[in-house]
PyMOL commands that place a pseudoatom at each C-alpha (Angstrom):
pseudoatom trace, name=CA, resn=MET, resi=1, chain=A, elem=C, hetatm=0, pos=[83.453, 59.988, 96.954]
pseudoatom trace, name=CA, resn=ALA, resi=2, chain=A, elem=C, hetatm=0, pos=[82.364, 63.561, 96.361]
pseudoatom trace, name=CA, resn=SER, resi=3, chain=A, elem=C, hetatm=0, pos=[83.307, 64.585, 99.901]
pseudoatom trace, name=CA, resn=ARG, resi=4, chain=A, elem=C, hetatm=0, pos=[86.775, 63.107, 99.479]
pseudoatom trace, name=CA, resn=ALA, resi=5, chain=A, elem=C, hetatm=0, pos=[87.264, 64.973, 96.230]
pseudoatom trace, name=CA, resn=PHE, resi=6, chain=A, elem=C, hetatm=0, pos=[86.098, 68.198, 97.913]
pseudoatom trace, name=CA, resn=LEU, resi=7, chain=A, elem=C, hetatm=0, pos=[88.546, 67.736, 100.807]
pseudoatom trace, name=CA, resn=ALA, resi=8, chain=A, elem=C, hetatm=0, pos=[91.339, 66.933, 98.369]
pseudoatom trace, name=CA, resn=GLY, resi=9, chain=A, elem=C, hetatm=0, pos=[90.542, 70.117, 96.457]
pseudoatom trace, name=CA, resn=LEU, resi=10, chain=A, elem=C, hetatm=0, pos=[90.646, 72.210, 99.627]
pseudoatom trace, name=CA, resn=SER, resi=11, chain=A, elem=C, hetatm=0, pos=[93.968, 70.655, 100.612]
pseudoatom trace, name=CA, resn=LEU, resi=12, chain=A, elem=C, hetatm=0, pos=[95.393, 71.485, 97.206]
pseudoatom trace, name=CA, resn=ILE, resi=13, chain=A, elem=C, hetatm=0, pos=[94.199, 75.094, 97.422]
pseudoatom trace, name=CA, resn=PHE, resi=14, chain=A, elem=C, hetatm=0, pos=[95.629, 75.686, 100.897]
pseudoatom trace, name=CA, resn=ALA, resi=15, chain=A, elem=C, hetatm=0, pos=[98.856, 73.925, 99.998]
pseudoatom trace, name=CA, resn=GLN, resi=16, chain=A, elem=C, hetatm=0, pos=[99.383, 76.468, 97.228]
pseudoatom trace, name=CA, resn=LYS, resi=17, chain=A, elem=C, hetatm=0, pos=[99.125, 79.686, 99.199]
pseudoatom trace, name=CA, resn=LEU, resi=18, chain=A, elem=C, hetatm=0, pos=[99.479, 82.967, 97.418]
pseudoatom trace, name=CA, resn=TYR, resi=19, chain=A, elem=C, hetatm=0, pos=[102.865, 84.682, 97.587]
pseudoatom trace, name=CA, resn=ARG, resi=20, chain=A, elem=C, hetatm=0, pos=[102.268, 87.885, 99.601]
pseudoatom trace, name=CA, resn=PRO, resi=21, chain=A, elem=C, hetatm=0, pos=[105.541, 89.531, 100.614]
pseudoatom trace, name=CA, resn=PHE, resi=22, chain=A, elem=C, hetatm=0, pos=[106.131, 92.885, 102.285]
pseudoatom trace, name=CA, resn=VAL, resi=23, chain=A, elem=C, hetatm=0, pos=[108.596, 95.226, 100.560]
pseudoatom trace, name=CA, resn=ILE, resi=24, chain=A, elem=C, hetatm=0, pos=[110.465, 98.008, 102.332]
pseudoatom trace, name=CA, resn=GLY, resi=25, chain=A, elem=C, hetatm=0, pos=[113.313, 100.128, 101.036]
pseudoatom trace, name=CA, resn=GLY, resi=26, chain=A, elem=C, hetatm=0, pos=[115.274, 103.333, 101.018]
pseudoatom trace, name=CA, resn=SER, resi=27, chain=A, elem=C, hetatm=0, pos=[115.675, 105.647, 98.017]
pseudoatom trace, name=CA, resn=GLY, resi=28, chain=A, elem=C, hetatm=0, pos=[118.074, 108.192, 96.669]
pseudoatom trace, name=CA, resn=LEU, resi=29, chain=A, elem=C, hetatm=0, pos=[116.412, 110.638, 94.275]
pseudoatom trace, name=CA, resn=TYR, resi=30, chain=A, elem=C, hetatm=0, pos=[118.086, 112.929, 91.767]
pseudoatom trace, name=CA, resn=PRO, resi=31, chain=A, elem=C, hetatm=0, pos=[115.890, 115.869, 90.644]
pseudoatom trace, name=CA, resn=MET, resi=32, chain=A, elem=C, hetatm=0, pos=[115.394, 116.513, 86.942]
pseudoatom trace, name=CA, resn=GLY, resi=33, chain=A, elem=C, hetatm=0, pos=[114.302, 119.422, 84.741]
pseudoatom trace, name=CA, resn=ALA, resi=34, chain=A, elem=C, hetatm=0, pos=[112.815, 122.585, 86.217]
pseudoatom trace, name=CA, resn=TRP, resi=35, chain=A, elem=C, hetatm=0, pos=[112.415, 120.868, 89.589]
pseudoatom trace, name=CA, resn=GLN, resi=36, chain=A, elem=C, hetatm=0, pos=[116.199, 121.146, 90.126]
pseudoatom trace, name=CA, resn=GLU, resi=37, chain=A, elem=C, hetatm=0, pos=[116.806, 124.293, 88.073]
pseudoatom trace, name=CA, resn=LYS, resi=38, chain=A, elem=C, hetatm=0, pos=[119.140, 126.747, 89.856]
pseudoatom trace, name=CA, resn=ARG, resi=39, chain=A, elem=C, hetatm=0, pos=[119.389, 129.550, 87.326]
pseudoatom trace, name=CA, resn=HIS, resi=40, chain=A, elem=C, hetatm=0, pos=[115.808, 130.816, 87.351]
pseudoatom trace, name=CA, resn=PRO, resi=41, chain=A, elem=C, hetatm=0, pos=[113.925, 132.373, 90.268]
pseudoatom trace, name=CA, resn=PHE, resi=42, chain=A, elem=C, hetatm=0, pos=[111.014, 130.615, 91.885]
pseudoatom trace, name=CA, resn=PRO, resi=43, chain=A, elem=C, hetatm=0, pos=[108.497, 129.574, 90.597]
pseudoatom trace, name=CA, resn=ALA, resi=44, chain=A, elem=C, hetatm=0, pos=[110.326, 128.832, 87.333]
pseudoatom trace, name=CA, resn=GLY, resi=45, chain=A, elem=C, hetatm=0, pos=[112.817, 126.633, 89.200]
pseudoatom trace, name=CA, resn=GLY, resi=46, chain=A, elem=C, hetatm=0, pos=[112.388, 124.238, 92.106]
pseudoatom trace, name=CA, resn=HIS, resi=47, chain=A, elem=C, hetatm=0, pos=[115.974, 124.609, 93.435]
pseudoatom trace, name=CA, resn=ILE, resi=48, chain=A, elem=C, hetatm=0, pos=[115.989, 120.992, 94.688]
pseudoatom trace, name=CA, resn=ARG, resi=49, chain=A, elem=C, hetatm=0, pos=[119.427, 119.379, 94.994]
pseudoatom trace, name=CA, resn=TYR, resi=50, chain=A, elem=C, hetatm=0, pos=[118.677, 115.786, 95.991]
pseudoatom trace, name=CA, resn=ALA, resi=51, chain=A, elem=C, hetatm=0, pos=[116.314, 113.789, 98.185]
pseudoatom trace, name=CA, resn=VAL, resi=52, chain=A, elem=C, hetatm=0, pos=[116.068, 110.665, 100.320]
pseudoatom trace, name=CA, resn=GLY, resi=53, chain=A, elem=C, hetatm=0, pos=[112.956, 108.564, 100.696]
pseudoatom trace, name=CA, resn=LEU, resi=54, chain=A, elem=C, hetatm=0, pos=[111.377, 105.595, 102.466]
pseudoatom trace, name=CA, resn=TYR, resi=55, chain=A, elem=C, hetatm=0, pos=[109.273, 103.060, 100.569]
pseudoatom trace, name=CA, resn=GLY, resi=56, chain=A, elem=C, hetatm=0, pos=[106.790, 100.416, 101.681]
pseudoatom trace, name=CA, resn=ALA, resi=57, chain=A, elem=C, hetatm=0, pos=[104.526, 98.046, 99.735]
pseudoatom trace, name=CA, resn=LYS, resi=58, chain=A, elem=C, hetatm=0, pos=[102.483, 94.866, 100.121]
pseudoatom trace, name=CA, resn=GLU, resi=59, chain=A, elem=C, hetatm=0, pos=[102.587, 92.593, 97.071]
pseudoatom trace, name=CA, resn=TYR, resi=60, chain=A, elem=C, hetatm=0, pos=[100.042, 89.954, 96.105]
pseudoatom trace, name=CA, resn=TYR, resi=61, chain=A, elem=C, hetatm=0, pos=[101.260, 87.416, 93.522]
pseudoatom trace, name=CA, resn=ASN, resi=62, chain=A, elem=C, hetatm=0, pos=[99.473, 84.531, 91.874]
pseudoatom trace, name=CA, resn=ARG, resi=63, chain=A, elem=C, hetatm=0, pos=[100.372, 80.977, 92.858]
pseudoatom trace, name=CA, resn=GLN, resi=64, chain=A, elem=C, hetatm=0, pos=[103.142, 80.876, 90.278]
pseudoatom trace, name=CA, resn=GLY, resi=65, chain=A, elem=C, hetatm=0, pos=[104.730, 83.916, 91.962]
pseudoatom trace, name=CA, resn=ARG, resi=66, chain=A, elem=C, hetatm=0, pos=[105.022, 85.824, 88.685]
pseudoatom trace, name=CA, resn=LEU, resi=67, chain=A, elem=C, hetatm=0, pos=[102.051, 88.158, 88.177]
pseudoatom trace, name=CA, resn=GLY, resi=68, chain=A, elem=C, hetatm=0, pos=[100.790, 90.362, 90.988]
pseudoatom trace, name=CA, resn=TRP, resi=69, chain=A, elem=C, hetatm=0, pos=[99.550, 93.709, 92.201]
pseudoatom trace, name=CA, resn=PHE, resi=70, chain=A, elem=C, hetatm=0, pos=[100.498, 95.959, 95.104]
pseudoatom trace, name=CA, resn=PRO, resi=71, chain=A, elem=C, hetatm=0, pos=[99.538, 99.070, 97.078]
pseudoatom trace, name=CA, resn=PHE, resi=72, chain=A, elem=C, hetatm=0, pos=[102.487, 101.247, 98.074]
pseudoatom trace, name=CA, resn=PHE, resi=73, chain=A, elem=C, hetatm=0, pos=[103.386, 104.352, 100.054]
pseudoatom trace, name=CA, resn=GLN, resi=74, chain=A, elem=C, hetatm=0, pos=[106.465, 106.561, 99.929]
pseudoatom trace, name=CA, resn=LEU, resi=75, chain=A, elem=C, hetatm=0, pos=[107.774, 109.443, 102.035]
pseudoatom trace, name=CA, resn=ILE, resi=76, chain=A, elem=C, hetatm=0, pos=[110.369, 111.806, 100.528]
pseudoatom trace, name=CA, resn=GLN, resi=77, chain=A, elem=C, hetatm=0, pos=[112.377, 114.620, 102.121]
pseudoatom trace, name=CA, resn=TRP, resi=78, chain=A, elem=C, hetatm=0, pos=[113.810, 117.115, 99.634]
pseudoatom trace, name=CA, resn=SER, resi=79, chain=A, elem=C, hetatm=0, pos=[117.054, 119.035, 100.040]
pseudoatom trace, name=CA, resn=LEU, resi=80, chain=A, elem=C, hetatm=0, pos=[116.610, 122.667, 99.018]
pseudoatom trace, name=CA, resn=ASN, resi=81, chain=A, elem=C, hetatm=0, pos=[119.322, 124.915, 97.580]
pseudoatom trace, name=CA, resn=GLN, resi=82, chain=A, elem=C, hetatm=0, pos=[118.529, 127.708, 100.031]
pseudoatom trace, name=CA, resn=GLN, resi=83, chain=A, elem=C, hetatm=0, pos=[120.878, 130.286, 98.553]
pseudoatom trace, name=CA, resn=SER, resi=84, chain=A, elem=C, hetatm=0, pos=[119.307, 130.048, 95.099]
pseudoatom trace, name=CA, resn=PHE, resi=85, chain=A, elem=C, hetatm=0, pos=[115.775, 129.798, 96.454]
pseudoatom trace, name=CA, resn=PHE, resi=86, chain=A, elem=C, hetatm=0, pos=[115.864, 132.796, 98.816]
pseudoatom trace, name=CA, resn=SER, resi=87, chain=A, elem=C, hetatm=0, pos=[117.628, 134.972, 96.249]
pseudoatom trace, name=CA, resn=SER, resi=88, chain=A, elem=C, hetatm=0, pos=[114.382, 134.664, 94.246]
pseudoatom trace, name=CA, resn=PHE, resi=89, chain=A, elem=C, hetatm=0, pos=[112.767, 136.940, 96.838]
pseudoatom trace, name=CA, resn=VAL, resi=90, chain=A, elem=C, hetatm=0, pos=[115.504, 139.054, 98.432]
pseudoatom trace, name=CA, resn=SER, resi=91, chain=A, elem=C, hetatm=0, pos=[119.239, 139.709, 98.120]
pseudoatom trace, name=CA, resn=GLN, resi=92, chain=A, elem=C, hetatm=0, pos=[121.401, 137.417, 100.244]
pseudoatom trace, name=CA, resn=GLU, resi=93, chain=A, elem=C, hetatm=0, pos=[123.272, 140.417, 101.682]
pseudoatom trace, name=CA, resn=THR, resi=94, chain=A, elem=C, hetatm=0, pos=[120.084, 141.693, 103.348]
pseudoatom trace, name=CA, resn=ILE, resi=95, chain=A, elem=C, hetatm=0, pos=[119.319, 138.465, 105.278]
pseudoatom trace, name=CA, resn=SER, resi=96, chain=A, elem=C, hetatm=0, pos=[120.185, 138.506, 108.975]
pseudoatom trace, name=CA, resn=SER, resi=97, chain=A, elem=C, hetatm=0, pos=[118.788, 135.072, 109.953]
pseudoatom trace, name=CA, resn=LEU, resi=98, chain=A, elem=C, hetatm=0, pos=[116.220, 132.531, 108.829]
pseudoatom trace, name=CA, resn=ARG, resi=99, chain=A, elem=C, hetatm=0, pos=[114.262, 129.526, 110.027]
pseudoatom trace, name=CA, resn=SER, resi=100, chain=A, elem=C, hetatm=0, pos=[114.054, 126.886, 107.344]
pseudoatom trace, name=CA, resn=ARG, resi=101, chain=A, elem=C, hetatm=0, pos=[112.754, 123.345, 106.914]
pseudoatom trace, name=CA, resn=SER, resi=102, chain=A, elem=C, hetatm=0, pos=[112.733, 120.992, 103.959]
pseudoatom trace, name=CA, resn=PRO, resi=103, chain=A, elem=C, hetatm=0, pos=[109.817, 120.312, 101.593]
pseudoatom trace, name=CA, resn=LEU, resi=104, chain=A, elem=C, hetatm=0, pos=[108.218, 116.880, 101.982]
pseudoatom trace, name=CA, resn=SER, resi=105, chain=A, elem=C, hetatm=0, pos=[106.324, 114.577, 99.627]
pseudoatom trace, name=CA, resn=ASN, resi=106, chain=A, elem=C, hetatm=0, pos=[103.858, 111.795, 100.359]
pseudoatom trace, name=CA, resn=ILE, resi=107, chain=A, elem=C, hetatm=0, pos=[103.170, 109.368, 97.508]
pseudoatom trace, name=CA, resn=GLY, resi=108, chain=A, elem=C, hetatm=0, pos=[100.674, 106.533, 97.393]
pseudoatom trace, name=CA, resn=GLY, resi=109, chain=A, elem=C, hetatm=0, pos=[99.119, 104.359, 94.729]
pseudoatom trace, name=CA, resn=LEU, resi=110, chain=A, elem=C, hetatm=0, pos=[98.461, 100.954, 93.191]
pseudoatom trace, name=CA, resn=GLY, resi=111, chain=A, elem=C, hetatm=0, pos=[100.502, 98.978, 90.711]
pseudoatom trace, name=CA, resn=VAL, resi=112, chain=A, elem=C, hetatm=0, pos=[100.911, 95.705, 88.855]
pseudoatom trace, name=CA, resn=VAL, resi=113, chain=A, elem=C, hetatm=0, pos=[104.100, 93.670, 88.678]
pseudoatom trace, name=CA, resn=TYR, resi=114, chain=A, elem=C, hetatm=0, pos=[105.434, 90.808, 86.580]
pseudoatom trace, name=CA, resn=ARG, resi=115, chain=A, elem=C, hetatm=0, pos=[108.590, 88.934, 87.478]
pseudoatom trace, name=CA, resn=PHE, resi=116, chain=A, elem=C, hetatm=0, pos=[110.454, 86.009, 85.970]
pseudoatom trace, name=CA, resn=PRO, resi=117, chain=A, elem=C, hetatm=0, pos=[113.552, 84.000, 86.937]
pseudoatom trace, name=CA, resn=LEU, resi=118, chain=A, elem=C, hetatm=0, pos=[116.868, 84.684, 85.241]
pseudoatom trace, name=CA, resn=LYS, resi=119, chain=A, elem=C, hetatm=0, pos=[118.632, 81.806, 86.965]
pseudoatom trace, name=CA, resn=THR, resi=120, chain=A, elem=C, hetatm=0, pos=[118.582, 80.141, 90.365]
pseudoatom trace, name=CA, resn=GLY, resi=121, chain=A, elem=C, hetatm=0, pos=[118.240, 82.781, 93.079]
pseudoatom trace, name=CA, resn=LEU, resi=122, chain=A, elem=C, hetatm=0, pos=[117.946, 85.678, 90.634]
pseudoatom trace, name=CA, resn=TRP, resi=123, chain=A, elem=C, hetatm=0, pos=[114.760, 87.346, 89.344]
pseudoatom trace, name=CA, resn=CYS, resi=124, chain=A, elem=C, hetatm=0, pos=[113.903, 90.306, 87.165]
pseudoatom trace, name=CA, resn=ALA, resi=125, chain=A, elem=C, hetatm=0, pos=[110.654, 92.217, 87.723]
pseudoatom trace, name=CA, resn=PHE, resi=126, chain=A, elem=C, hetatm=0, pos=[108.857, 95.016, 85.891]
pseudoatom trace, name=CA, resn=SER, resi=127, chain=A, elem=C, hetatm=0, pos=[106.178, 97.048, 87.655]
pseudoatom trace, name=CA, resn=GLY, resi=128, chain=A, elem=C, hetatm=0, pos=[103.919, 99.880, 86.614]
pseudoatom trace, name=CA, resn=ASP, resi=129, chain=A, elem=C, hetatm=0, pos=[101.844, 102.031, 88.945]
pseudoatom trace, name=CA, resn=LEU, resi=130, chain=A, elem=C, hetatm=0, pos=[99.319, 104.828, 89.121]
pseudoatom trace, name=CA, resn=ARG, resi=131, chain=A, elem=C, hetatm=0, pos=[100.089, 107.302, 91.882]
pseudoatom trace, name=CA, resn=ILE, resi=132, chain=A, elem=C, hetatm=0, pos=[99.053, 110.439, 93.710]
pseudoatom trace, name=CA, resn=ALA, resi=133, chain=A, elem=C, hetatm=0, pos=[101.934, 112.640, 94.882]
pseudoatom trace, name=CA, resn=TYR, resi=134, chain=A, elem=C, hetatm=0, pos=[101.605, 115.415, 97.446]
pseudoatom trace, name=CA, resn=VAL, resi=135, chain=A, elem=C, hetatm=0, pos=[104.226, 118.133, 97.921]
pseudoatom trace, name=CA, resn=SER, resi=136, chain=A, elem=C, hetatm=0, pos=[104.131, 119.993, 101.221]
pseudoatom trace, name=CA, resn=TYR, resi=137, chain=A, elem=C, hetatm=0, pos=[106.139, 123.176, 101.627]
pseudoatom trace, name=CA, resn=PRO, resi=138, chain=A, elem=C, hetatm=0, pos=[107.014, 124.681, 105.017]
pseudoatom trace, name=CA, resn=SER, resi=139, chain=A, elem=C, hetatm=0, pos=[106.616, 128.380, 105.708]
pseudoatom trace, name=CA, resn=TRP, resi=140, chain=A, elem=C, hetatm=0, pos=[109.791, 130.454, 105.820]
pseudoatom trace, name=CA, resn=GLU, resi=141, chain=A, elem=C, hetatm=0, pos=[110.543, 133.567, 107.864]
pseudoatom trace, name=CA, resn=LEU, resi=142, chain=A, elem=C, hetatm=0, pos=[113.635, 135.610, 107.031]
pseudoatom trace, name=CA, resn=LEU, resi=143, chain=A, elem=C, hetatm=0, pos=[114.826, 138.325, 109.405]
pseudoatom trace, name=CA, resn=LEU, resi=144, chain=A, elem=C, hetatm=0, pos=[116.328, 141.124, 107.328]
pseudoatom trace, name=CA, resn=LYS, resi=145, chain=A, elem=C, hetatm=0, pos=[119.105, 143.425, 108.460]
pseudoatom trace, name=CA, resn=SER, resi=146, chain=A, elem=C, hetatm=0, pos=[116.644, 146.305, 108.201]
pseudoatom trace, name=CA, resn=GLY, resi=147, chain=A, elem=C, hetatm=0, pos=[114.655, 144.741, 111.066]
pseudoatom trace, name=CA, resn=GLU, resi=148, chain=A, elem=C, hetatm=0, pos=[111.820, 143.629, 108.800]
pseudoatom trace, name=CA, resn=VAL, resi=149, chain=A, elem=C, hetatm=0, pos=[110.610, 140.046, 108.393]
pseudoatom trace, name=CA, resn=LEU, resi=150, chain=A, elem=C, hetatm=0, pos=[109.991, 138.427, 105.020]
pseudoatom trace, name=CA, resn=ARG, resi=151, chain=A, elem=C, hetatm=0, pos=[107.455, 135.611, 105.256]
pseudoatom trace, name=CA, resn=ILE, resi=152, chain=A, elem=C, hetatm=0, pos=[107.208, 133.120, 102.371]
pseudoatom trace, name=CA, resn=LEU, resi=153, chain=A, elem=C, hetatm=0, pos=[104.243, 130.749, 102.180]
pseudoatom trace, name=CA, resn=ILE, resi=154, chain=A, elem=C, hetatm=0, pos=[104.043, 128.242, 99.319]
pseudoatom trace, name=CA, resn=GLU, resi=155, chain=A, elem=C, hetatm=0, pos=[100.728, 126.436, 99.198]
pseudoatom trace, name=CA, resn=SER, resi=156, chain=A, elem=C, hetatm=0, pos=[101.041, 122.667, 98.929]
pseudoatom trace, name=CA, resn=ASN, resi=157, chain=A, elem=C, hetatm=0, pos=[100.023, 120.895, 95.764]
pseudoatom trace, name=CA, resn=SER, resi=158, chain=A, elem=C, hetatm=0, pos=[99.028, 117.390, 94.654]
pseudoatom trace, name=CA, resn=TYR, resi=159, chain=A, elem=C, hetatm=0, pos=[99.721, 115.542, 91.401]
pseudoatom trace, name=CA, resn=ILE, resi=160, chain=A, elem=C, hetatm=0, pos=[98.623, 112.392, 89.620]
pseudoatom trace, name=CA, resn=GLY, resi=161, chain=A, elem=C, hetatm=0, pos=[100.979, 110.300, 87.561]
pseudoatom trace, name=CA, resn=CYS, resi=162, chain=A, elem=C, hetatm=0, pos=[102.528, 106.968, 86.705]
pseudoatom trace, name=CA, resn=ALA, resi=163, chain=A, elem=C, hetatm=0, pos=[105.867, 105.197, 86.794]
pseudoatom trace, name=CA, resn=VAL, resi=164, chain=A, elem=C, hetatm=0, pos=[107.527, 102.091, 85.383]
pseudoatom trace, name=CA, resn=SER, resi=165, chain=A, elem=C, hetatm=0, pos=[110.179, 100.439, 87.552]
pseudoatom trace, name=CA, resn=PRO, resi=166, chain=A, elem=C, hetatm=0, pos=[112.501, 97.541, 86.637]
pseudoatom trace, name=CA, resn=THR, resi=167, chain=A, elem=C, hetatm=0, pos=[113.854, 95.615, 89.640]
pseudoatom trace, name=CA, resn=LEU, resi=168, chain=A, elem=C, hetatm=0, pos=[116.559, 92.989, 90.062]
pseudoatom trace, name=CA, resn=TRP, resi=169, chain=A, elem=C, hetatm=0, pos=[115.953, 90.580, 92.960]
pseudoatom trace, name=CA, resn=VAL, resi=170, chain=A, elem=C, hetatm=0, pos=[118.609, 88.327, 94.545]
pseudoatom trace, name=CA, resn=ASP, resi=171, chain=A, elem=C, hetatm=0, pos=[118.071, 85.545, 97.098]
pseudoatom trace, name=CA, resn=LEU, resi=172, chain=A, elem=C, hetatm=0, pos=[121.252, 86.149, 99.111]
pseudoatom trace, name=CA, resn=LEU, resi=173, chain=A, elem=C, hetatm=0, pos=[120.083, 84.094, 102.096]
pseudoatom trace, name=CA, resn=GLN, resi=174, chain=A, elem=C, hetatm=0, pos=[118.986, 81.205, 99.864]
pseudoatom trace, name=CA, resn=ASN, resi=175, chain=A, elem=C, hetatm=0, pos=[115.776, 80.724, 101.848]
pseudoatom trace, name=CA, resn=LYS, resi=176, chain=A, elem=C, hetatm=0, pos=[113.333, 81.679, 99.040]
pseudoatom trace, name=CA, resn=LYS, resi=177, chain=A, elem=C, hetatm=0, pos=[111.531, 84.007, 101.465]
pseudoatom trace, name=CA, resn=THR, resi=178, chain=A, elem=C, hetatm=0, pos=[113.887, 86.975, 101.783]
pseudoatom trace, name=CA, resn=LEU, resi=179, chain=A, elem=C, hetatm=0, pos=[115.005, 88.770, 98.647]
pseudoatom trace, name=CA, resn=PHE, resi=180, chain=A, elem=C, hetatm=0, pos=[117.226, 91.816, 98.226]
pseudoatom trace, name=CA, resn=GLY, resi=181, chain=A, elem=C, hetatm=0, pos=[116.650, 94.097, 95.282]
pseudoatom trace, name=CA, resn=ILE, resi=182, chain=A, elem=C, hetatm=0, pos=[117.727, 97.203, 93.447]
pseudoatom trace, name=CA, resn=SER, resi=183, chain=A, elem=C, hetatm=0, pos=[115.157, 99.222, 91.502]
pseudoatom trace, name=CA, resn=MET, resi=184, chain=A, elem=C, hetatm=0, pos=[115.158, 102.259, 89.227]
pseudoatom trace, name=CA, resn=SER, resi=185, chain=A, elem=C, hetatm=0, pos=[112.181, 104.509, 88.515]
pseudoatom trace, name=CA, resn=TYR, resi=186, chain=A, elem=C, hetatm=0, pos=[111.333, 107.654, 86.565]
pseudoatom trace, name=CA, resn=PRO, resi=187, chain=A, elem=C, hetatm=0, pos=[107.846, 108.925, 87.473]
pseudoatom trace, name=CA, resn=LEU, resi=188, chain=A, elem=C, hetatm=0, pos=[105.761, 111.287, 85.338]
pseudoatom trace, name=CA, resn=LEU, resi=189, chain=A, elem=C, hetatm=0, pos=[103.441, 113.648, 87.239]
pseudoatom trace, name=CA, resn=TRP, resi=190, chain=A, elem=C, hetatm=0, pos=[100.792, 116.193, 86.257]
pseudoatom trace, name=CA, resn=GLY, resi=191, chain=A, elem=C, hetatm=0, pos=[98.916, 118.731, 88.383]
pseudoatom trace, name=CA, resn=LYS, resi=192, chain=A, elem=C, hetatm=0, pos=[97.119, 122.064, 88.454]
pseudoatom trace, name=CA, resn=PRO, resi=193, chain=A, elem=C, hetatm=0, pos=[98.803, 125.365, 89.401]
pseudoatom trace, name=CA, resn=SER, resi=194, chain=A, elem=C, hetatm=0, pos=[98.834, 126.472, 93.030]
pseudoatom trace, name=CA, resn=PHE, resi=195, chain=A, elem=C, hetatm=0, pos=[99.788, 129.743, 94.761]
pseudoatom trace, name=CA, resn=PHE, resi=196, chain=A, elem=C, hetatm=0, pos=[102.530, 131.260, 96.868]
pseudoatom trace, name=CA, resn=THR, resi=197, chain=A, elem=C, hetatm=0, pos=[102.511, 134.416, 98.977]
pseudoatom trace, name=CA, resn=TYR, resi=198, chain=A, elem=C, hetatm=0, pos=[105.357, 136.521, 100.262]
pseudoatom trace, name=CA, resn=SER, resi=199, chain=A, elem=C, hetatm=0, pos=[104.809, 139.295, 102.793]
pseudoatom trace, name=CA, resn=LEU, resi=200, chain=A, elem=C, hetatm=0, pos=[107.025, 141.963, 104.329]
pseudoatom trace, name=CA, resn=LEU, resi=201, chain=A, elem=C, hetatm=0, pos=[106.312, 142.753, 107.980]
pseudoatom trace, name=CA, resn=ARG, resi=202, chain=A, elem=C, hetatm=0, pos=[107.668, 145.032, 110.675]
pseudoatom trace, name=CA, resn=ASP, resi=203, chain=A, elem=C, hetatm=0, pos=[106.540, 144.072, 114.166]
pseudoatom trace, name=CA, resn=THR, resi=204, chain=A, elem=C, hetatm=0, pos=[102.808, 143.340, 113.682]
pseudoatom trace, name=CA, resn=LEU, resi=205, chain=A, elem=C, hetatm=0, pos=[102.404, 145.711, 110.733]
pseudoatom trace, name=CA, resn=GLN, resi=206, chain=A, elem=C, hetatm=0, pos=[102.213, 144.242, 107.231]
pseudoatom trace, name=CA, resn=LEU, resi=207, chain=A, elem=C, hetatm=0, pos=[104.060, 146.554, 104.853]
pseudoatom trace, name=CA, resn=GLN, resi=208, chain=A, elem=C, hetatm=0, pos=[103.705, 144.593, 101.615]
pseudoatom trace, name=CA, resn=SER, resi=209, chain=A, elem=C, hetatm=0, pos=[102.089, 141.364, 100.412]
pseudoatom trace, name=CA, resn=GLU, resi=210, chain=A, elem=C, hetatm=0, pos=[101.838, 139.664, 97.028]
pseudoatom trace, name=CA, resn=ARG, resi=211, chain=A, elem=C, hetatm=0, pos=[100.187, 136.391, 95.955]
pseudoatom trace, name=CA, resn=ARG, resi=212, chain=A, elem=C, hetatm=0, pos=[101.113, 134.684, 92.691]
pseudoatom trace, name=CA, resn=SER, resi=213, chain=A, elem=C, hetatm=0, pos=[100.419, 131.350, 91.022]
pseudoatom trace, name=CA, resn=TYR, resi=214, chain=A, elem=C, hetatm=0, pos=[102.990, 128.692, 90.242]
pseudoatom trace, name=CA, resn=SER, resi=215, chain=A, elem=C, hetatm=0, pos=[103.037, 125.429, 88.294]
pseudoatom trace, name=CA, resn=LEU, resi=216, chain=A, elem=C, hetatm=0, pos=[106.030, 123.268, 89.103]
pseudoatom trace, name=CA, resn=SER, resi=217, chain=A, elem=C, hetatm=0, pos=[105.630, 119.498, 88.849]
pseudoatom trace, name=CA, resn=PRO, resi=218, chain=A, elem=C, hetatm=0, pos=[108.315, 117.483, 90.679]
pseudoatom trace, name=CA, resn=SER, resi=219, chain=A, elem=C, hetatm=0, pos=[110.485, 115.337, 88.429]
pseudoatom trace, name=CA, resn=TRP, resi=220, chain=A, elem=C, hetatm=0, pos=[113.243, 112.915, 89.385]
pseudoatom trace, name=CA, resn=ILE, resi=221, chain=A, elem=C, hetatm=0, pos=[115.126, 109.679, 88.783]
pseudoatom trace, name=CA, resn=GLU, resi=222, chain=A, elem=C, hetatm=0, pos=[114.993, 107.274, 91.700]
pseudoatom trace, name=CA, resn=LEU, resi=223, chain=A, elem=C, hetatm=0, pos=[117.366, 104.498, 92.720]
pseudoatom trace, name=CA, resn=ARG, resi=224, chain=A, elem=C, hetatm=0, pos=[115.985, 102.268, 95.466]
pseudoatom trace, name=CA, resn=LEU, resi=225, chain=A, elem=C, hetatm=0, pos=[117.527, 99.503, 97.586]
pseudoatom trace, name=CA, resn=GLN, resi=226, chain=A, elem=C, hetatm=0, pos=[114.857, 97.244, 99.052]
pseudoatom trace, name=CA, resn=ILE, resi=227, chain=A, elem=C, hetatm=0, pos=[114.092, 93.972, 100.746]
pseudoatom trace, name=CA, resn=SER, resi=228, chain=A, elem=C, hetatm=0, pos=[111.150, 91.636, 100.136]
pseudoatom trace, name=CA, resn=PHE, resi=229, chain=A, elem=C, hetatm=0, pos=[110.216, 89.251, 102.941]
pseudoatom trace, name=CA, resn=LEU, resi=230, chain=A, elem=C, hetatm=0, pos=[107.476, 86.990, 104.257]
pseudoatom trace, name=CA, resn=PRO, resi=231, chain=A, elem=C, hetatm=0, pos=[106.645, 87.562, 107.962]
for i in range(1, 231): cmd.bond("trace and resi %d" % i, "trace and resi %d" % (i + 1))
show_as sticks, trace
zoom trace
């Protein structure tokens, strides 16, 4: 009798598997505050115009499919207003050529999520997360018309923060395994100051060099299109 009850209990447990979907998505990010400021020279303004990002997460819900937690990772490529940024260091009329790349951000963290049905095939979810964000700047070299080279090196920085994200999920395929969603997020990040260095060189001779600190936390509003699926 006891063995039958034990087997029945195991069958019940395995019949009610946890809901563990993968979530992937693409983001459009609009910079806010000083991060997108164009009127002030660096480091008072970030001179970011917009960004695109990739998002991935693995969610673990309870058996009711409502309360869960998730680890996530995000990669963001920022678009820099080069004219405003480089004019912080040198007049545009003196630049002969430049080699430039975009700043990148890696973000990772853990979060909790609660979702509830609105009607058949439609869910609303609210998630909150704790995150670590890393901003990586490339090095820039500007060839001036005078024959000198201006080298700009901004040391990368990391931040801790949080975000709350509402999401609307729709079961377009009506298979209860693949959901399409739209999410909005506004993260808050905090970090310590870092440093940047700009140097003036002619051939292999360094004519001038200066190192200064900067404190510029990234800030943005994010709109993300995503899909949740069971493999």
